[in-house]
VEXVOGU-280336 format. One record per atom (N, C-alpha, C): residue in three letters; x, y, z; atom name; residue number from 1. Coordinates in pm, 1 decimal, padded with zeros to 6 digits. Layout:
N
+-----+----------+----------+----------+------+-----+
: res :       c1 :       c2 :       c3 : atom :   n :
+-----+----------+----------+----------+------+-----+
: ala :        X :        Y :        Z :   CA : NUM :
...
+-----+----------+----------+----------+------+-----+
// end
This chain:
140
+-----+----------+----------+----------+------+-----+
: res :       c1 :       c2 :       c3 : atom :   n :
+-----+----------+----------+----------+------+-----+
: unk : -01100.8 : -02396.4 : -01405.2 :    N :   1 :
: unk : -01065.1 : -02324.0 : -01284.9 :   CA :   1 :
: unk : -00979.2 : -02204.3 : -01323.9 :    C :   1 :
: unk : -01018.0 : -02082.7 : -01279.5 :    N :   2 :
: unk : -00939.1 : -01964.7 : -01316.8 :   CA :   2 :
: unk : -00801.8 : -01967.9 : -01251.0 :    C :   2 :
: unk : -00704.9 : -01916.2 : -01323.2 :    N :   3 :
: unk : -00570.9 : -01910.5 : -01266.7 :   CA :   3 :
: unk : -00556.1 : -01781.8 : -01187.3 :    C :   3 :
: unk : -00478.3 : -01788.9 : -01082.2 :    N :   4 :
: unk : -00453.7 : -01672.3 : -00997.7 :   CA :   4 :
: unk : -00347.9 : -01586.8 : -01064.2 :    C :   4 :
: unk : -00377.5 : -01458.7 : -01081.1 :    N :   5 :
: unk : -00283.1 : -01368.3 : -01145.6 :   CA :   5 :
: unk : -00164.7 : -01342.7 : -01054.0 :    C :   5 :
: unk : -00045.9 : -01356.6 : -01109.7 :    N :   6 :
: unk :  00073.1 : -01315.8 : -01037.3 :   CA :   6 :
: unk :  00114.0 : -01180.5 : -01091.5 :    C :   6 :
: unk :  00182.9 : -01105.8 : -01011.2 :    N :   7 :
: unk :  00221.9 : -00971.0 : -01049.4 :   CA :   7 :
: unk :  00370.8 : -00969.2 : -01079.5 :    C :   7 :
: unk :  00406.6 : -01031.7 : -01190.9 :    N :   8 :
: unk :  00546.5 : -01041.2 : -01230.3 :   CA :   8 :
: unk :  00594.4 : -00919.8 : -01307.2 :    C :   8 :
: unk :  00502.5 : -00842.7 : -01363.3 :    N :   9 :
: unk :  00540.5 : -00732.9 : -01450.0 :   CA :   9 :
: unk :  00613.7 : -00621.4 : -01379.8 :    C :   9 :
: unk :  00561.0 : -00575.8 : -01267.8 :    N :  10 :
: unk :  00624.8 : -00463.7 : -01199.5 :   CA :  10 :
: unk :  00569.4 : -00449.2 : -01058.8 :    C :  10 :
: unk :  00645.8 : -00378.0 : -00978.0 :    N :  11 :
: unk :  00597.2 : -00343.7 : -00844.4 :   CA :  11 :
: unk :  00474.8 : -00253.5 : -00855.6 :    C :  11 :
: unk :  00469.0 : -00170.8 : -00959.1 :    N :  12 :
: unk :  00354.6 : -00081.8 : -00978.4 :   CA :  12 :
: unk :  00224.7 : -00160.6 : -00996.8 :    C :  12 :
: unk :  00231.2 : -00275.0 : -01065.6 :    N :  13 :
: unk :  00112.4 : -00359.8 : -01080.4 :   CA :  13 :
: unk :  00066.9 : -00413.1 : -00945.3 :    C :  13 :
: unk :  00162.5 : -00452.9 : -00862.6 :    N :  14 :
: unk :  00127.8 : -00502.0 : -00729.6 :   CA :  14 :
: unk :  00067.9 : -00389.8 : -00646.4 :    C :  14 :
: unk :  00124.6 : -00270.1 : -00658.7 :    N :  15 :
: unk :  00070.5 : -00156.6 : -00584.4 :   CA :  15 :
: unk : -00072.3 : -00125.4 : -00628.2 :    C :  15 :
: unk : -00098.5 : -00127.1 : -00757.1 :    N :  16 :
: unk : -00234.3 : -00101.6 : -00806.8 :   CA :  16 :
: unk : -00331.1 : -00207.2 : -00752.4 :    C :  16 :
: unk : -00287.9 : -00332.7 : -00750.0 :    N :  17 :
: unk : -00371.9 : -00440.3 : -00697.0 :   CA :  17 :
: unk : -00395.4 : -00422.6 : -00546.5 :    C :  17 :
: unk : -00295.1 : -00372.8 : -00474.9 :    N :  18 :
: unk : -00306.5 : -00348.1 : -00331.1 :   CA :  18 :
: unk : -00416.2 : -00244.3 : -00303.7 :    C :  18 :
: unk : -00409.9 : -00130.7 : -00370.6 :    N :  19 :
: unk : -00510.7 : -00026.4 : -00347.9 :   CA :  19 :
: unk : -00648.4 : -00069.5 : -00398.5 :    C :  19 :
: unk : -00653.0 : -00147.7 : -00504.6 :    N :  20 :
: unk : -00779.9 : -00201.3 : -00553.1 :   CA :  20 :
: unk : -00842.2 : -00292.3 : -00447.3 :    C :  20 :
: unk : -00761.9 : -00380.6 : -00387.5 :    N :  21 :
: unk : -00812.4 : -00470.4 : -00283.5 :   CA :  21 :
: unk : -00861.0 : -00391.3 : -00162.0 :    C :  21 :
: unk : -00788.9 : -00285.4 : -00124.1 :    N :  22 :
: unk : -00833.3 : -00200.5 : -00011.8 :   CA :  22 :
: unk : -00967.9 : -00136.6 : -00041.8 :    C :  22 :
: unk : -00982.3 : -00084.9 : -00161.5 :    N :  23 :
: unk : -01105.3 : -00016.3 : -00198.5 :   CA :  23 :
: unk : -01223.8 : -00111.7 : -00209.2 :    C :  23 :
: unk : -01196.8 : -00238.1 : -00239.9 :    N :  24 :
: unk : -01303.9 : -00338.9 : -00250.1 :   CA :  24 :
: unk : -01323.6 : -00415.7 : -00119.8 :    C :  24 :
: unk : -01239.4 : -00389.4 : -00018.7 :    N :  25 :
: unk : -01243.0 : -00461.2 :  00109.2 :   CA :  25 :
: unk : -01223.4 : -00611.1 :  00088.2 :    C :  25 :
: unk : -01132.0 : -00647.1 : -00003.2 :    N :  26 :
: unk : -01104.4 : -00787.4 : -00033.8 :   CA :  26 :
: unk : -00980.4 : -00831.6 :  00044.2 :    C :  26 :
: unk : -01002.2 : -00882.5 :  00164.4 :    N :  27 :
: unk : -00892.8 : -00920.4 :  00253.3 :   CA :  27 :
: unk : -00804.5 : -01029.3 :  00194.0 :    C :  27 :
: unk : -00864.1 : -01128.6 :  00129.7 :    N :  28 :
: unk : -00784.0 : -01237.3 :  00072.9 :   CA :  28 :
: unk : -00694.6 : -01187.3 : -00040.0 :    C :  28 :
: unk : -00749.2 : -01104.0 : -00127.7 :    N :  29 :
: unk : -00668.1 : -01047.9 : -00236.8 :   CA :  29 :
: unk : -00557.9 : -00960.0 : -00179.7 :    C :  29 :
: unk : -00589.5 : -00882.1 : -00076.9 :    N :  30 :
: unk : -00491.5 : -00794.2 : -00013.1 :   CA :  30 :
: unk : -00375.8 : -00874.6 :  00045.2 :    C :  30 :
: unk : -00407.5 : -00978.3 :  00120.1 :    N :  31 :
: unk : -00301.5 : -01056.4 :  00186.2 :   CA :  31 :
: unk : -00220.5 : -01139.5 :  00086.9 :    C :  31 :
: unk : -00278.5 : -01173.4 : -00027.4 :    N :  32 :
: unk : -00205.0 : -01249.2 : -00130.2 :   CA :  32 :
: unk : -00092.8 : -01165.8 : -00190.8 :    C :  32 :
: unk : -00096.2 : -01033.9 : -00172.3 :    N :  33 :
: unk :  00005.4 : -00945.1 : -00229.4 :   CA :  33 :
: unk :  00127.3 : -00928.4 : -00138.8 :    C :  33 :
: unk :  00117.0 : -00976.4 : -00016.0 :    N :  34 :
: unk :  00228.3 : -00964.3 :  00078.7 :   CA :  34 :
: unk :  00329.3 : -01075.8 :  00055.8 :    C :  34 :
: unk :  00453.8 : -01051.2 :  00093.5 :    N :  35 :
: unk :  00559.4 : -01150.9 :  00083.9 :   CA :  35 :
: unk :  00531.1 : -01269.2 :  00174.4 :    C :  35 :
: unk :  00595.8 : -01380.3 :  00145.0 :    N :  36 :
: unk :  00577.3 : -01503.0 :  00223.0 :   CA :  36 :
: unk :  00655.1 : -01501.5 :  00353.8 :    C :  36 :
: unk :  00756.1 : -01417.1 :  00363.3 :    N :  37 :
: unk :  00840.8 : -01414.8 :  00481.6 :   CA :  37 :
: unk :  00763.6 : -01362.6 :  00601.7 :    C :  37 :
: unk :  00800.0 : -01410.1 :  00719.5 :    N :  38 :
: unk :  00732.5 : -01364.2 :  00840.6 :   CA :  38 :
: unk :  00785.5 : -01230.4 :  00889.5 :    C :  38 :
: unk :  00880.5 : -01171.1 :  00819.7 :    N :  39 :
: unk :  00936.7 : -01041.8 :  00858.6 :   CA :  39 :
: unk :  00862.6 : -00924.6 :  00796.3 :    C :  39 :
: unk :  00751.6 : -00948.0 :  00727.9 :    N :  40 :
: unk :  00676.8 : -00837.9 :  00668.1 :   CA :  40 :
: unk :  00626.7 : -00745.0 :  00778.8 :    C :  40 :
: unk :  00614.8 : -00614.9 :  00745.6 :    N :  41 :
: unk :  00581.9 : -00513.7 :  00845.9 :   CA :  41 :
: unk :  00473.2 : -00419.9 :  00793.2 :    C :  41 :
: unk :  00382.9 : -00381.6 :  00883.8 :    N :  42 :
: unk :  00278.2 : -00285.5 :  00850.5 :   CA :  42 :
: unk :  00261.8 : -00189.2 :  00967.8 :    C :  42 :
: unk :  00256.0 : -00059.4 :  00936.7 :    N :  43 :
: unk :  00229.8 :  00042.8 :  01037.9 :   CA :  43 :
: unk :  00115.7 :  00129.2 :  00985.8 :    C :  43 :
: unk :  00001.3 :  00120.7 :  01054.6 :    N :  44 :
: unk : -00113.4 :  00204.3 :  01020.3 :   CA :  44 :
: unk : -00097.7 :  00340.6 :  01088.2 :    C :  44 :
: unk : -00164.3 :  00443.9 :  01037.6 :    N :  45 :
: unk : -00150.4 :  00577.6 :  01097.0 :   CA :  45 :
: unk : -00177.9 :  00576.6 :  01248.2 :    C :  45 :
: unk : -00080.0 :  00622.3 :  01324.6 :    N :  46 :
: unk : -00094.1 :  00628.7 :  01469.5 :   CA :  46 :
: unk : -00090.1 :  00494.7 :  01540.2 :    C :  46 :
: unk : -00062.5 :  00387.8 :  01466.3 :    N :  47 :
: unk : -00065.2 :  00254.7 :  01525.7 :   CA :  47 :
: unk :  00072.9 :  00198.3 :  01553.2 :    C :  47 :
: unk :  00077.2 :  00081.7 :  01615.9 :    N :  48 :
: unk :  00204.4 :  00016.6 :  01645.2 :   CA :  48 :
: unk :  00259.9 : -00054.8 :  01522.1 :    C :  48 :
: unk :  00384.6 : -00094.3 :  01529.8 :    N :  49 :
: unk :  00445.8 : -00173.7 :  01422.8 :   CA :  49 :
: unk :  00393.1 : -00316.1 :  01434.4 :    C :  49 :
: unk :  00337.8 : -00366.7 :  01324.6 :    N :  50 :
: unk :  00286.6 : -00503.7 :  01318.2 :   CA :  50 :
: unk :  00383.7 : -00586.0 :  01235.5 :    C :  50 :
: unk :  00424.0 : -00700.9 :  01287.5 :    N :  51 :
: unk :  00518.9 : -00787.6 :  01217.5 :   CA :  51 :
: unk :  00456.1 : -00924.2 :  01197.8 :    C :  51 :
: unk :  00462.2 : -00974.2 :  01075.1 :    N :  52 :
: unk :  00413.7 : -01108.4 :  01044.0 :   CA :  52 :
: unk :  00272.1 : -01111.2 :  00989.8 :    C :  52 :
: unk :  00243.1 : -01220.5 :  00920.7 :    N :  53 :
: unk :  00114.1 : -01235.8 :  00852.5 :   CA :  53 :
: unk : -00005.0 : -01229.6 :  00946.8 :    C :  53 :
: unk :  00001.5 : -01298.5 :  01060.4 :    N :  54 :
: unk : -00114.9 : -01305.1 :  01149.6 :   CA :  54 :
: unk : -00153.1 : -01166.6 :  01201.0 :    C :  54 :
: unk : -00055.6 : -01090.4 :  01248.4 :    N :  55 :
: unk : -00084.8 : -00956.7 :  01302.5 :   CA :  55 :
: unk : -00134.4 : -00862.2 :  01193.9 :    C :  55 :
: unk : -00072.0 : -00869.3 :  01076.8 :    N :  56 :
: unk : -00111.7 : -00780.3 :  00967.3 :   CA :  56 :
: unk : -00251.0 : -00816.8 :  00917.0 :    C :  56 :
: unk : -00278.0 : -00944.9 :  00900.1 :    N :  57 :
: unk : -00410.2 : -00987.8 :  00854.5 :   CA :  57 :
: unk : -00518.5 : -00945.2 :  00953.0 :    C :  57 :
: unk : -00494.5 : -00963.1 :  01081.8 :    N :  58 :
: unk : -00593.2 : -00926.1 :  01183.4 :   CA :  58 :
: unk : -00621.3 : -00775.8 :  01179.0 :    C :  58 :
: unk : -00518.4 : -00695.5 :  01158.9 :    N :  59 :
: unk : -00538.7 : -00550.1 :  01154.8 :   CA :  59 :
: unk : -00622.0 : -00510.0 :  01033.6 :    C :  59 :
: unk : -00589.7 : -00567.9 :  00916.9 :    N :  60 :
: unk : -00666.3 : -00534.6 :  00796.6 :   CA :  60 :
: unk : -00809.9 : -00586.5 :  00807.1 :    C :  60 :
: unk : -00829.3 : -00703.3 :  00869.6 :    N :  61 :
: unk : -00965.2 : -00756.4 :  00886.5 :   CA :  61 :
: unk : -01049.8 : -00658.8 :  00967.8 :    C :  61 :
: unk : -00992.3 : -00603.6 :  01074.2 :    N :  62 :
: unk : -01065.2 : -00507.3 :  01157.2 :   CA :  62 :
: unk : -01093.9 : -00379.0 :  01079.6 :    C :  62 :
: unk : -00997.7 : -00331.6 :  01002.8 :    N :  63 :
: unk : -01014.9 : -00208.0 :  00925.3 :   CA :  63 :
: unk : -01119.4 : -00224.1 :  00816.0 :    C :  63 :
: unk : -01119.9 : -00339.7 :  00750.7 :    N :  64 :
: unk : -01207.0 : -00361.4 :  00634.9 :   CA :  64 :
: unk : -01343.4 : -00421.2 :  00669.1 :    C :  64 :
: unk : -01369.4 : -00448.9 :  00797.1 :    N :  65 :
: unk : -01495.3 : -00515.0 :  00831.7 :   CA :  65 :
: unk : -01618.4 : -00432.2 :  00797.1 :    C :  65 :
: unk : -01603.5 : -00301.8 :  00782.1 :    N :  66 :
: unk : -01717.4 : -00215.9 :  00747.2 :   CA :  66 :
: unk : -01716.4 : -00172.7 :  00600.8 :    C :  66 :
: unk : -01628.6 : -00232.5 :  00520.5 :    N :  67 :
: unk : -01626.8 : -00201.9 :  00378.3 :   CA :  67 :
: unk : -01495.6 : -00142.5 :  00331.7 :    C :  67 :
: unk : -01491.8 : -00107.2 :  00203.1 :    N :  68 :
: unk : -01371.2 : -00054.6 :  00139.9 :   CA :  68 :
: unk : -01332.9 :  00082.7 :  00192.6 :    C :  68 :
: unk : -01210.3 :  00124.0 :  00161.1 :    N :  69 :
: unk : -01154.0 :  00245.4 :  00218.9 :   CA :  69 :
: unk : -01159.3 :  00368.9 :  00129.5 :    C :  69 :
: unk : -01178.2 :  00353.8 :  00001.6 :    N :  70 :
: unk : -01182.1 :  00468.3 : -00090.4 :   CA :  70 :
: unk : -01053.6 :  00551.5 : -00081.5 :    C :  70 :
: unk : -00940.9 :  00485.6 : -00098.9 :    N :  71 :
: unk : -00809.5 :  00550.5 : -00097.2 :   CA :  71 :
: unk : -00755.4 :  00554.4 : -00238.8 :    C :  71 :
: unk : -00703.1 :  00671.9 : -00277.7 :    N :  72 :
: unk : -00649.9 :  00688.6 : -00412.1 :   CA :  72 :
: unk : -00507.0 :  00740.9 : -00403.6 :    C :  72 :
: unk : -00409.3 :  00656.8 : -00440.5 :    N :  73 :
: unk : -00269.6 :  00700.9 : -00433.4 :   CA :  73 :
: unk : -00234.0 :  00795.0 : -00548.4 :    C :  73 :
: unk : -00146.5 :  00891.4 : -00518.7 :    N :  74 :
: unk : -00097.7 :  00982.6 : -00621.4 :   CA :  74 :
: unk :  00043.0 :  01025.6 : -00583.3 :    C :  74 :
: unk :  00102.6 :  01109.2 : -00665.3 :    N :  75 :
: unk :  00236.3 :  01165.0 : -00640.3 :   CA :  75 :
: unk :  00339.5 :  01055.6 : -00611.3 :    C :  75 :
: unk :  00337.5 :  00952.5 : -00691.8 :    N :  76 :
: unk :  00429.5 :  00840.5 : -00673.1 :   CA :  76 :
: unk :  00574.2 :  00883.7 : -00694.4 :    C :  76 :
: unk :  00659.2 :  00842.4 : -00601.0 :    N :  77 :
: unk :  00804.1 :  00856.0 : -00615.7 :   CA :  77 :
: unk :  00860.3 :  00716.4 : -00596.1 :    C :  77 :
: unk :  00937.6 :  00667.5 : -00693.6 :    N :  78 :
: unk :  00988.7 :  00530.3 : -00690.9 :   CA :  78 :
: unk :  01140.7 :  00528.0 : -00687.7 :    C :  78 :
: unk :  01193.7 :  00430.1 : -00615.2 :    N :  79 :
: unk :  01336.3 :  00399.4 : -00616.2 :   CA :  79 :
: unk :  01347.5 :  00249.6 : -00639.1 :    C :  79 :
: unk :  01425.4 :  00208.2 : -00740.2 :    N :  80 :
: unk :  01432.0 :  00067.3 : -00779.1 :   CA :  80 :
: unk :  01572.8 :  00010.0 : -00770.3 :    C :  80 :
: unk :  01577.4 : -00120.5 : -00742.8 :    N :  81 :
: unk :  01695.2 : -00202.2 : -00769.1 :   CA :  81 :
: unk :  01642.1 : -00323.0 : -00845.7 :    C :  81 :
: unk :  01728.1 : -00415.8 : -00876.9 :    N :  82 :
: unk :  01681.4 : -00534.7 : -00949.4 :   CA :  82 :
: unk :  01579.8 : -00615.2 : -00869.5 :    C :  82 :
: unk :  01594.7 : -00617.0 : -00737.5 :    N :  83 :
: unk :  01511.2 : -00704.8 : -00655.5 :   CA :  83 :
: unk :  01418.6 : -00631.2 : -00558.2 :    C :  83 :
: unk :  01422.9 : -00498.4 : -00557.5 :    N :  84 :
: unk :  01335.4 : -00425.1 : -00466.4 :   CA :  84 :
: unk :  01289.6 : -00294.5 : -00529.9 :    C :  84 :
: unk :  01179.5 : -00244.1 : -00477.1 :    N :  85 :
: unk :  01125.8 : -00117.2 : -00523.4 :   CA :  85 :
: unk :  01060.8 : -00048.1 : -00404.0 :    C :  85 :
: unk :  01099.7 :  00077.7 : -00381.3 :    N :  86 :
: unk :  01044.8 :  00156.0 : -00272.0 :   CA :  86 :
: unk :  00958.4 :  00266.0 : -00333.0 :    C :  86 :
: unk :  00832.9 :  00270.3 : -00290.7 :    N :  87 :
: unk :  00738.2 :  00369.6 : -00341.0 :   CA :  87 :
: unk :  00692.3 :  00456.7 : -00225.6 :    C :  87 :
: unk :  00691.2 :  00587.7 : -00246.2 :    N :  88 :
: unk :  00621.6 :  00677.0 : -00154.3 :   CA :  88 :
: unk :  00508.5 :  00740.5 : -00233.2 :    C :  88 :
: unk :  00391.3 :  00744.7 : -00170.6 :    N :  89 :
: unk :  00272.9 :  00799.2 : -00236.0 :   CA :  89 :
: unk :  00195.5 :  00886.3 : -00138.5 :    C :  89 :
: unk :  00117.0 :  00975.3 : -00194.1 :    N :  90 :
: unk :  00018.7 :  01049.5 : -00117.3 :   CA :  90 :
: unk : -00112.6 :  00973.8 : -00133.5 :    C :  90 :
: unk : -00171.0 :  00933.8 : -00022.3 :    N :  91 :
: unk : -00298.0 :  00862.8 : -00026.0 :   CA :  91 :
: unk : -00410.1 :  00963.7 : -00000.5 :    C :  91 :
: unk : -00489.2 :  00989.4 : -00102.4 :    N :  92 :
: unk : -00606.4 :  01074.3 : -00085.6 :   CA :  92 :
: unk : -00717.2 :  00991.2 : -00024.9 :    C :  92 :
: unk : -00782.7 :  01042.7 :  00077.7 :    N :  93 :
: unk : -00888.1 :  00969.8 :  00147.4 :   CA :  93 :
: unk : -00992.1 :  01069.8 :  00196.3 :    C :  93 :
: unk : -01096.9 :  01017.5 :  00258.7 :    N :  94 :
: unk : -01198.7 :  01101.1 :  00320.9 :   CA :  94 :
: unk : -01196.1 :  01074.0 :  00470.3 :    C :  94 :
: unk : -01181.6 :  01178.7 :  00550.9 :    N :  95 :
: unk : -01179.0 :  01165.2 :  00696.4 :   CA :  95 :
: unk : -01317.3 :  01127.5 :  00747.5 :    C :  95 :
: unk : -01324.2 :  01081.4 :  00871.6 :    N :  96 :
: unk : -01451.6 :  01043.6 :  00933.0 :   CA :  96 :
: unk : -01549.7 :  01160.9 :  00931.9 :    C :  96 :
: unk : -01497.8 :  01283.4 :  00936.5 :    N :  97 :
: unk : -01581.9 :  01403.5 :  00933.9 :   CA :  97 :
: unk : -01640.1 :  01430.3 :  00795.4 :    C :  97 :
: unk : -01593.7 :  01355.4 :  00693.7 :    N :  98 :
: unk : -01637.6 :  01378.1 :  00556.5 :   CA :  98 :
: unk : -01546.4 :  01471.6 :  00480.2 :    C :  98 :
: unk : -01450.7 :  01530.1 :  00549.2 :    N :  99 :
: unk : -01354.6 :  01621.5 :  00486.3 :   CA :  99 :
: unk : -01247.7 :  01542.8 :  00411.2 :    C :  99 :
: unk : -01197.8 :  01597.6 :  00300.0 :    N : 100 :
: unk : -01086.4 :  01531.3 :  00231.7 :   CA : 100 :
: unk : -00963.3 :  01529.4 :  00323.6 :    C : 100 :
: unk : -00889.4 :  01422.8 :  00317.7 :    N : 101 :
: unk : -00768.2 :  01408.4 :  00397.4 :   CA : 101 :
: unk : -00661.6 :  01344.9 :  00310.1 :    C : 101 :
: unk : -00538.6 :  01353.6 :  00355.1 :    N : 102 :
: unk : -00433.5 :  01282.7 :  00283.9 :   CA : 102 :
: unk : -00334.3 :  01224.1 :  00383.2 :    C : 102 :
: unk : -00278.2 :  01113.7 :  00340.9 :    N : 103 :
: unk : -00180.6 :  01038.6 :  00418.8 :   CA : 103 :
: unk : -00056.4 :  01022.4 :  00332.8 :    C : 103 :
: unk :  00056.0 :  00997.2 :  00395.6 :    N : 104 :
: unk :  00179.4 :  00967.9 :  00323.4 :   CA : 104 :
: unk :  00213.0 :  00821.5 :  00350.3 :    C : 104 :
: unk :  00232.4 :  00744.3 :  00244.3 :    N : 105 :
: unk :  00261.0 :  00602.1 :  00259.5 :   CA : 105 :
: unk :  00394.0 :  00566.2 :  00194.9 :    C : 105 :
: unk :  00463.1 :  00475.1 :  00258.8 :    N : 106 :
: unk :  00582.0 :  00412.4 :  00201.0 :   CA : 106 :
: unk :  00549.2 :  00265.2 :  00183.4 :    C : 106 :
: unk :  00564.2 :  00216.3 :  00061.7 :    N : 107 :
: unk :  00540.3 :  00076.5 :  00028.5 :   CA : 107 :
: unk :  00668.8 :  00019.4 : -00028.3 :    C : 107 :
: unk :  00715.2 : -00090.2 :  00029.2 :    N : 108 :
: unk :  00837.4 : -00154.8 : -00017.0 :   CA : 108 :
: unk :  00799.7 : -00290.2 : -00075.6 :    C : 108 :
: unk :  00850.2 : -00316.0 : -00196.2 :    N : 109 :
: unk :  00821.6 : -00440.5 : -00267.8 :   CA : 109 :
: unk :  00951.1 : -00516.6 : -00292.4 :    C : 109 :
: unk :  00942.1 : -00649.2 : -00287.3 :    N : 110 :
: unk :  01056.0 : -00735.4 : -00318.6 :   CA : 110 :
: unk :  01016.4 : -00825.6 : -00434.7 :    C : 110 :
: unk :  01110.3 : -00847.9 : -00524.3 :    N : 111 :
: unk :  01084.9 : -00939.4 : -00635.8 :   CA : 111 :
: unk :  01111.2 : -01080.5 : -00585.9 :    C : 111 :
: unk :  01012.0 : -01165.6 : -00598.4 :    N : 112 :
: unk :  01019.7 : -01303.5 : -00550.8 :   CA : 112 :
: unk :  00990.8 : -01397.8 : -00667.5 :    C : 112 :
: unk :  01008.5 : -01527.8 : -00648.2 :    N : 113 :
: unk :  00971.0 : -01621.8 : -00755.3 :   CA : 113 :
: unk :  00822.0 : -01614.3 : -00792.4 :    C : 113 :
: unk :  00739.2 : -01564.0 : -00700.6 :    N : 114 :
: unk :  00595.5 : -01548.6 : -00726.4 :   CA : 114 :
: unk :  00560.8 : -01411.6 : -00782.7 :    C : 114 :
: unk :  00660.5 : -01328.6 : -00805.6 :    N : 115 :
: unk :  00636.2 : -01193.3 : -00855.2 :   CA : 115 :
: unk :  00667.4 : -01090.6 : -00748.2 :    C : 115 :
: unk :  00629.3 : -00967.3 : -00772.5 :    N : 116 :
: unk :  00654.6 : -00858.2 : -00678.4 :   CA : 116 :
: unk :  00558.1 : -00869.3 : -00561.6 :    C : 116 :
: unk :  00613.4 : -00864.7 : -00439.4 :    N : 117 :
: unk :  00532.4 : -00877.4 : -00319.1 :   CA : 117 :
: unk :  00564.3 : -00764.6 : -00222.3 :    C : 117 :
: unk :  00463.2 : -00721.2 : -00152.0 :    N : 118 :
: unk :  00474.8 : -00615.8 : -00052.3 :   CA : 118 :
: unk :  00546.1 : -00669.5 :  00071.5 :    C : 118 :
: unk :  00645.4 : -00596.4 :  00120.4 :    N : 119 :
: unk :  00715.8 : -00636.9 :  00242.4 :   CA : 119 :
: unk :  00699.4 : -00534.0 :  00354.2 :    C : 119 :
: unk :  00663.8 : -00409.4 :  00317.9 :    N : 120 :
: unk :  00642.9 : -00304.6 :  00417.3 :   CA : 120 :
: unk :  00538.4 : -00206.8 :  00366.4 :    C : 120 :
: unk :  00442.4 : -00173.7 :  00452.7 :    N : 121 :
: unk :  00344.0 : -00068.2 :  00425.4 :   CA : 121 :
: unk :  00341.8 :  00017.5 :  00550.3 :    C : 121 :
: unk :  00383.5 :  00143.5 :  00538.9 :    N : 122 :
: unk :  00391.0 :  00235.1 :  00653.2 :   CA : 122 :
: unk :  00320.8 :  00364.6 :  00614.9 :    C : 122 :
: unk :  00219.4 :  00402.4 :  00693.1 :    N : 123 :
: unk :  00138.8 :  00519.8 :  00660.3 :   CA : 123 :
: unk :  00139.5 :  00618.3 :  00777.3 :    C : 123 :
: unk :  00155.0 :  00745.9 :  00743.4 :    N : 124 :
: unk :  00151.0 :  00853.2 :  00842.0 :   CA : 124 :
: unk :  00045.6 :  00955.1 :  00801.5 :    C : 124 :
: unk : -00018.1 :  01015.8 :  00901.0 :    N : 125 :
: unk : -00110.9 :  01125.0 :  00875.7 :   CA : 125 :
: unk : -00028.3 :  01246.9 :  00837.0 :    C : 125 :
: unk : -00068.4 :  01313.6 :  00731.7 :    N : 126 :
: unk :  00005.6 :  01430.4 :  00682.7 :   CA : 126 :
: unk : -00070.4 :  01557.5 :  00719.7 :    C : 126 :
: unk : -00002.1 :  01655.1 :  00776.8 :    N : 127 :
: unk : -00069.4 :  01780.3 :  00812.0 :   CA : 127 :
: unk : -00090.3 :  01869.2 :  00690.2 :    C : 127 :
: unk : -00183.2 :  01960.7 :  00701.5 :    N : 128 :
: unk : -00204.2 :  02060.0 :  00596.9 :   CA : 128 :
: unk : -00269.8 :  02003.7 :  00472.9 :    C : 128 :
: unk : -00279.6 :  02087.7 :  00370.9 :    N : 129 :
: unk : -00342.8 :  02044.2 :  00245.9 :   CA : 129 :
: unk : -00253.0 :  01945.4 :  00170.1 :    C : 129 :
: unk : -00315.6 :  01866.5 :  00086.2 :    N : 130 :
: unk : -00239.9 :  01771.3 :  00004.4 :   CA : 130 :
: unk : -00144.2 :  01846.7 : -00086.6 :    C : 130 :
: unk : -00023.2 :  01794.9 : -00105.5 :    N : 131 :
: unk :  00071.7 :  01862.8 : -00193.5 :   CA : 131 :
: unk :  00023.3 :  01860.5 : -00338.2 :    C : 131 :
: unk :  00058.0 :  01964.0 : -00410.0 :    N : 132 :
: unk :  00023.2 :  01974.4 : -00551.5 :   CA : 132 :
: unk :  00149.2 :  01947.0 : -00631.4 :    C : 132 :
: unk :  00138.0 :  01854.6 : -00725.7 :    N : 133 :
: unk :  00252.9 :  01821.8 : -00809.9 :   CA : 133 :
: unk :  00273.4 :  01928.9 : -00915.2 :    C : 133 :
: unk :  00397.6 :  01963.2 : -00937.6 :    N : 134 :
: unk :  00431.6 :  02056.8 : -01043.8 :   CA : 134 :
: unk :  00482.8 :  01977.6 : -01162.7 :    C : 134 :
: unk :  00425.8 :  01998.2 : -01282.4 :    N : 135 :
: unk :  00472.8 :  01923.3 : -01398.6 :   CA : 135 :
: unk :  00618.1 :  01957.4 : -01435.7 :    C : 135 :
: unk :  00667.6 :  02070.8 : -01388.8 :    N : 136 :
: unk :  00804.9 :  02112.2 : -01421.4 :   CA : 136 :
: unk :  00903.2 :  02080.3 : -01309.9 :    C : 136 :
: unk :  00859.9 :  02000.9 : -01213.3 :    N : 137 :
: unk :  00947.2 :  01969.6 : -01100.5 :   CA : 137 :
: unk :  01066.7 :  01886.4 : -01148.5 :    C : 137 :
: unk :  01186.7 :  01930.0 : -01112.4 :    N : 138 :
: unk :  01309.0 :  01859.2 : -01151.0 :   CA : 138 :
: unk :  01378.5 :  01815.1 : -01023.0 :    C : 138 :
: unk :  01411.3 :  01687.8 : -01016.5 :    N : 139 :
: unk :  01480.4 :  01634.4 : -00900.5 :   CA : 139 :
: unk :  01625.7 :  01609.0 : -00936.0 :    C : 139 :
: unk :  01717.2 :  01658.0 : -00854.4 :    N : 140 :
: unk :  01860.1 :  01636.3 : -00877.3 :   CA : 140 :
: unk :  01918.8 :  01566.6 : -00757.1 :    C : 140 :
+-----+----------+----------+----------+------+-----+
// end
């Protein structure tokens, strides 16, 4: 029997698994990445705040019923503590019109005995063209 991979290495591994599950429309793999607490939160673009496993699972089931999403995160900005990691990313996607689109997502991870788990996923529609990263960008 294959063992289930835990994501103990880093929040980044959990994030990669999250976007992989979205792109494959794998609801079970997606929900396995969320924290066990009932206080987990998800906000889809233009949608209400969803709290708890049942509401979040139902929303993802509806979104993924027609297949994967083809979302590619980039421009990662991370803030870490020993037990949490906050990531903001630009999600590159394709709009219903077929035009390229981008979203801004905040993903919050908590380190648990089972590894890094998602506790918050909040996505907003971003206006204008996707931002371009500068290799010489310095943050102070």
